[in-house]
N, C-alpha and C positions, 0 to 999 in steps of 0.2 A: 503494500499501502504506499502510495504518494501522499503526501500532504498536501490538504485541503483539495482534494480532486474528489467535490462535494456537488450532486443535484441543488438545486433551491428549495426545494420538497424535504421534507423530516426523514432524516434516516429511519430505517427499520428498525427497532426499537424505543423509539423516542416516544410514540403515542401506549399506550397503554389502556386495558377495560377494568373498570371497578366503581362501586359506588362510596360516596363520603359524606358523612355527616356535617361535617362545617368544613367550612376553609379553610381552617389551619391545619389540616387533619389529612397525613397524605398515608397514602395507600403501600401497601409492601407485595410485590407480585411478580411475575418472571417477566423478563424480557418477551414483546410483542413478534407476531415477523407480519406488521399487515404498516403500510405508512400511511399520511393522508396529505391534504397540501396544507399550508401553514394557519390560511385563515380558519380553514374550520376545526384544525387540533385547537385553534384559540379562539373559537367561538363558544364557547361556554365554561364556565368554572370549572366544569367536572370533568373535561376532560385537557384543560390546560394544568389540572396539578396533576391529570392520569400524566401527561408530559412530560412533565417533570419527574414526576415518580420513576419513568421509564429510562430518565435521559442518568438518573439516579442508579439504580439498577444495575442498565448497561453499561457505566464506568467500573463501580463495584465487581462488578461479575468480571473483568479485564481480568485477563491475563496481572496485565501489571500488578494490578491493585492484587490480586485474586493469589499470584505467588513469583513474580517475577523480579517483584521491588525489593522483595527480599531474599528470594535464591540467587541473583545476579550479584545485588552489596554485600551477601554474604560470601558469597564465594570470593568476589575482588579486594574485601579487605580480609580479615585474617578470623573471619569468623566457621566457616565450614566446609569441605572435599564435595564433591561428587565421585561417590563410590562405586559405579558403574560402569565405568569405563571413561574415557577421552572424549567423551563430548562435551566438556566442559573446561577441558583443559586453557582455551585460551582466556578466560575468567579466572580463572586460577591463580595463573600465572602472570596476567596482565599484561598481556601478549596482542591483548586484542587489537584491531588495525582494521581500517575504511572497509576495505576491501576481500576481506575473506568472509568466507559463506560456510565456514562452520557454525556449531548449533548453538555455539555461545556468541556468538556476533550476533547471529540472526534473532537468535533472543532480545538481546541487548535493539534491536531495532525493532522490534514488536513492540518494545514501551515509550518509543519514537511515537509509534502510532498509534500505540494504546491510548495516551494522554491525549496526543491531539485531538483524536475522534474526542475525548470526554470534552473537548473543549469545546468543540464544533458544536456539539452536545447542548452545552449549554450554552453558546451564541444564539444559537437556532431558538431556545427558550425566552434569553434577554428579548430579541428581536421582538419573535412570534408576542409577548404576552407585551412590551410597549404597544406597537403596534394596533393591538386589539381593542376593537371600538364599543368591545363588548363589556369585556372586565370590570370589575369593581376597582379605585386606586387602592385598595384592600389588599384583595386579591394580589392584583399588579405588584404592590410593594413584598409578599411576602417572597413567592416564586423568582420575583428577582435578585433575592435576597441569599434564596435557597441557593441559585444555580452561580452566584457572584463566590460563593464561599465552597463551592465546589471546583468554579472555575480556579479560584485562588490555590487552592489543594493543587488539582493536577499541574497550572505553573511553578509551584514548590516544588515539584517531586522534578520537572524539568530541567530548570537551571542548575538545582544540583546534582543530577547525573548525568547535563551537559553542556553545563556552563551559559552562554550565552545561547539564544534561542530567538525565532522570530515571535513578537509578537500578535498574536492574532484578536479582534475581541471584534470579528464581526463573520458574518459566514460568505459575503459579496465574490466569489474566486475570482472577480477578474480584478479585486484591490489586494487579495491574498494570497495566489499563487506562485507571485516574486518578489516575496517580499524576503527584504536578507535579514540580518539576526539585528535582534537588539542585544546592548548590552547586560548580564547580570542585573546590575543596581537598577535598571530601568521596569526590569521585569518585573525584582523586587517592590519596587515603588507600586506599580499596578497589584501585585498582589496585596499591599498594603493597603490598598485604594478598594480592593474590592473585600477585603476582610474588614476593615473597619466598617464600609460599608452596611455588610451582611451584621454585624455586630448589634449595627444599631437599631435592626429591626427584624430581627431574629428573634422565638418565644425565646421567654426567660426560666422557663420549666420544660417537661415531659409530658405535660396534662395531656397535648393534643392527642398522642398515642399510649395514653393509657400507662404511662411509663418507663414506653419501651424509649431505649437510648440510640435507637437508629435514628431517630427524629433529629435532624440538625437545628442546635439552640444556639443562643450568641452566646453562651461558653465553649462553644467548639468553634467559633471564630476566635475568641479569647486566646484557646488553646496553641489554636496553631499562629494566633498571631504574636504570642512568645515567645515559640519557638524561632518564627521570623524575626522580629527583634532582636534575638538572641545570638543568629547566626551571621547577622548584622551589626554587629555589636550595640547596640542602642540599649545598654545595658539598664539604667533606669526604666526604661517603656516595658523590658523582659521582666524586670521584676513586677510594675505596678501589672500586666497584664496575668504574669501568675497567680499574685499573690489575690486578683478577683475570686479564682478558679480555691485555691489553700483555702482562703476565707468564706467560703461559699459551702451550707451546710446540706448541697445535695449530694455534695462528693463527698468522700472518706477515704483513707487508705485501707483495703482488705487488713482484716490482721491476720496476725504469722498463722494460724492456724487453717485459714483460708489460705495460705497462699498459691497452691495448687489451684484454686477456681479463680485464678485471674483472670481470664480470657469467657469466663461467664458468662452470659448473656445480662444483659441491665443491673451486673454488679456494683456496689458505689463507688466504684472508683474508675467506673467508665463513663468517661464523659461525652466521647463522639465513636458510634459502634456501623458498620455497615449493618443493613438487613435481612432477614431470617434465610440467609442461605444457608443455613447449617440445619442439618436433621436430626433430631435427635435420638432416632434407633437406628438411619445407616448411614451415617459421619456426614462427612461432607459432600453438596449436592452440587457444589463450583468445582473451581480448581484447587482449593485448600486454604488458601485464605495466607497463610505462612506458614510456614514447615510444621509439620507437624504428626502425628501416625499417622498418618494417608501419604507420609513421604519417606520412606525406611533408606532411598537410595543417597540420601544425603547425611553427612555426618559431620559431629564437630570436631572442629581443629583441636590434636595437641594443645595448641597454645593456645586456644580460651579454656580446653576443660580444662587443662593445669592450672591456670590464673582464679580459680576458685579456692579461696580457705577453707581446710574442713567442717569448722562451723557453718559455712553461709548454708541454707536450709533450701537455697536458688537450684543449687547443685545438686539436689538429692527431689526437687518437684519438678524442676524446670528442664532433666535431663532424663533420659531412660536408655538403661543398655539396651543394643537387639542386636542380633546374629541375623548379617544381612551377607550373602553368598559366601557364606563359612565363614568370614571375616566381622567379630567383634563390633561393632559402631556405635557412635554417641549421637541419638536424635535431641535435637530441640523437643523440647514436650510441654511446654505451654498449651497447645492448641494439644487436646488427647482425642474428641471428638473423631468418630473414624477407628478405635480402639478395638479389640476384639472384649465382647460385654461388654462396655461402656456407653452409659445412654448420658447422655448430658445437653443441655444448650448452651448451644457459643456463641461467638458473634466475634467477625472482625473488629477489633480493634485498634481503630485509627489513635485516638488519644484519652489516655489517665491520669492520672492524676499523681500519680508517682513521676511522673517526668517533669512535670509542671512543681514538686520541690525540687527538682533536680538544676533548671531551670533557674528558677532564683535563686539556688544555691550560689549558682556560674555567677549568675550577673551580680548580685553580693558579694562575691570576691572579686571579679573586676571595679568592684565602685569600693573597693578596699574596705570592706567590711567583714572581713574574716571570721569573726565568730558567730555572725550573723548567717554568713552562707553553711560554714560546719553543720550549725545547730538542723539547717532544711536539709544538708546530704546525711546528716543523721538518722533521721525519719525512715530513710526509704536504708540506711544501715543497720539500725536495731529493728524492723519488722523482718528482717532474711535473717537474724540473730545473729548477727554480729555485735561486739561491743562498740559502744559510743568512740567516734575520734576526739581525739582529746588534743591534736598539733593545733599551735597557733599560727605557725609561719604557714604563710599564702602559697608558696612554691611550693611543698606537702599538701596540699589539703587543694592543689588544683589535681596533683598527682591520686590522690585520692577518689578524688571525683571522676576524673578520667577514667578509674577502674570500674566507680561505681555505678556509673551510665552505662562502662561495657557489659556489667554484669547483670543488672539491670532491663536493660533496653535490648539487650541483643536477640537475632535474627525478628526483628520488629520493625519491618520497613525501611532499613536501610541508615541505621543513627551513627553503627562502627563506621560505617564509610564515611559520612560524612562531617561526623564530629572529628575524624582523624586531620581530615582535610580542612576544616576550617580553622583548627587549632594550628596548623600548619607542622602536626606530628605525624602523617602520613608515611615520606621516607624513614624518618627514624626509627617506627613501630614496626612498618609490613615491610620496606626495606633488610630493615634486621634478621625478618623469616622468612624470605622469596629471594633467593636471587637475581631472578627476572624483573623485580619491580625497578621501574625508571616514573619519575614524577609527574609525568605526563600522564597515568595510569588515572591521576584522579579523578579523572573526569571521564566518560566513554567518548569514544569518536561518535562525529554526527552519520549517521546512515549515508549511506553512498550514489541510493537511490535516490533519496527525495536531493541529494547535490544534483545527480543524474537530471530529475524533473524542475530544478528550481537553478537558474543562473546565477540567482544572486545569494544562494547561499553558501557560506566557504565554509569548510573542514576547520576543524577544531587545529588552530598554528602547528602542536605537536606534532599530529598525526599525518601532514603535507606529507 
């Protein structure tokens, strides 16, 4: 698939069927197989809300969010390896090149396509809603807020995977087909604009879905804003947004005794989860969300596995031993659905409260308040069964926090790869364990097929 090659009709998967009891309630349904013209889709409140739900469903069920954001970044960093052959050696060895046709590079390319497909869907929703002469202003505001939140989420991953990328904010192919790259700084400014706009209009609780945390709220927008501000070194703003979530009674850290249920649907730590794509009895109904019981061919690296201290209960609760093709492997086990004799409702967890404590801890360290930062980090450490850190040295605390993020957020949508790059630690950490590591590998190459289709789209310089 090349970028922006879409018709002006709403693509298959955007329109969905279902009943709605209130304008703010979004239904959860499977992607449909039909398409309709834009005026008809946005000709009623019911169809417009269904179109939004379909766009969210299709994006959540894409291979990018289903597995690849975790799989590829985990292999490119130091989290996991592929135990079933050499298909992903280019990713694990960080030797990916744009002209390669291996499974690993093809999968990298598919993330680009999946994320831009999602962006197209949400651009189409925004345009359709704004052009509608039927929808009320309140419905337009609600749908647009959801679409801008999801567009911001897609762009966050695009710019962290590929750095500078085209900023596409409309569906007119005559205007988008030949767009050049925009700088990562410009993309981040748009992400912030989308998230601030979404935060100001999205609901403040989960009552519209009877408590289901699969609905996007203003707190989901704040969670991503806190992460974006951290990544862009706006420390005070990162602290401010994270504090909104930490101080909110809607969210609490799961107790130590329930740490094995960290991805259970609608748990108190969850800020935003994707919809009902996991089945209670038969396991995963989509691609697996992130590495879990269904993905036995992936094993944690010795580097990650051996970095846990003995007292850390995350090692015993979030890792399982499994013999694969006669070899003992160690699997990420935060998601357990799909394991034999397991009945549990889980959901793809995009944001959870523990990350917000770690965001605020880092922001406070950067703001030269090491004791405050240490206390936030200790909330997560002590939940994991570890003694509280007592250090007062900012340099020591910074390294402790790096390890805490590594152990708390491993195999969750790329945190480790992104953390090492944004802190300038990739060469020291990954380079020390991979002889094939080169600095350019902190970003993936732009898909060659997209460059072939767009003469204004340039390859990342180090891959030329």
